[in-house]
Each structure stands twice: as C-alpha cells, then as structure tokens.
C-alpha positions as CSV (number, residue, x, y, z in Angstrom):
1,M,-106.6,72.7,77.0
2,D,-105.5,75.9,78.8
3,V,-106.2,76.2,82.3
4,E,-105.9,79.5,84.4
5,I,-106.4,79.7,88.1
6,I,-107.9,83.1,89.4
7,A,-109.1,84.2,93.0
8,Y,-112.5,84.0,93.9
9,K,-114.1,87.2,93.6
10,P,-117.9,88.3,94.8
11,E,-119.0,88.8,91.1
12,Y,-118.4,85.0,90.6
13,K,-120.9,84.1,93.3
14,T,-123.8,83.3,91.1
15,D,-121.7,81.1,88.7
16,F,-120.1,79.6,91.6
17,R,-123.3,78.6,93.4
18,K,-124.6,77.3,90.2
19,L,-121.5,74.9,89.8
20,N,-121.9,73.7,93.2
21,E,-125.8,73.3,93.1
22,D,-125.4,71.3,89.6
23,W,-122.7,69.0,91.1
24,I,-124.9,68.2,94.4
25,T,-128.1,67.5,92.5
26,T,-126.1,65.3,90.2
27,Y,-124.5,62.9,92.7
28,F,-126.8,63.9,95.9
29,K,-130.0,65.4,96.8
30,M,-130.3,69.1,97.2
31,E,-132.0,69.6,101.0
32,E,-133.9,72.7,101.9
33,A,-131.2,73.6,104.4
34,D,-128.7,73.8,101.3
35,T,-130.6,76.5,99.8
36,G,-130.3,80.2,100.7
37,I,-127.3,79.7,103.0
38,P,-124.3,81.9,102.6
39,S,-121.3,80.2,100.9
40,P,-118.3,79.6,103.1
41,Y,-116.4,82.1,101.2
42,E,-119.0,84.7,102.3
43,R,-119.2,83.6,105.8
44,C,-115.3,83.3,106.4
45,N,-114.3,86.0,103.7
46,I,-111.8,83.3,102.6
47,Q,-109.8,84.1,99.4
48,M,-110.5,81.0,97.0
49,E,-108.9,80.2,93.8
50,I,-111.5,78.6,91.0
51,I,-110.3,76.9,87.8
52,L,-111.6,78.6,84.6
C-alpha cells in the first residue's frame, strides 16, 4: 500500500469531519456539544497533514 501525506485544505473539510465523527461514534458517544462546532483547524488556521 502506498501512503501519501498531503497538507490539509478547506475542500477536505467534509471528509475530514466525517472521518472524525465515524471514529468518535465507533469508540465513544457523540455529544450535542460535538456537533456543529468548528474544527481546530478552522479555529486556529493551523496547517495540518492528513494521510490518504
């Protein structure tokens, strides 16, 4: 399997949120406070790398 690390871009927002929500709901419980809040990357404008 080849792995490519790319920088986070705003167009990945929907997919990134979906991955996070899937992970949270698999291992934890999604709470009302978890929905609708901006991601840390939006709040802090941090450059992030994700693995595809």
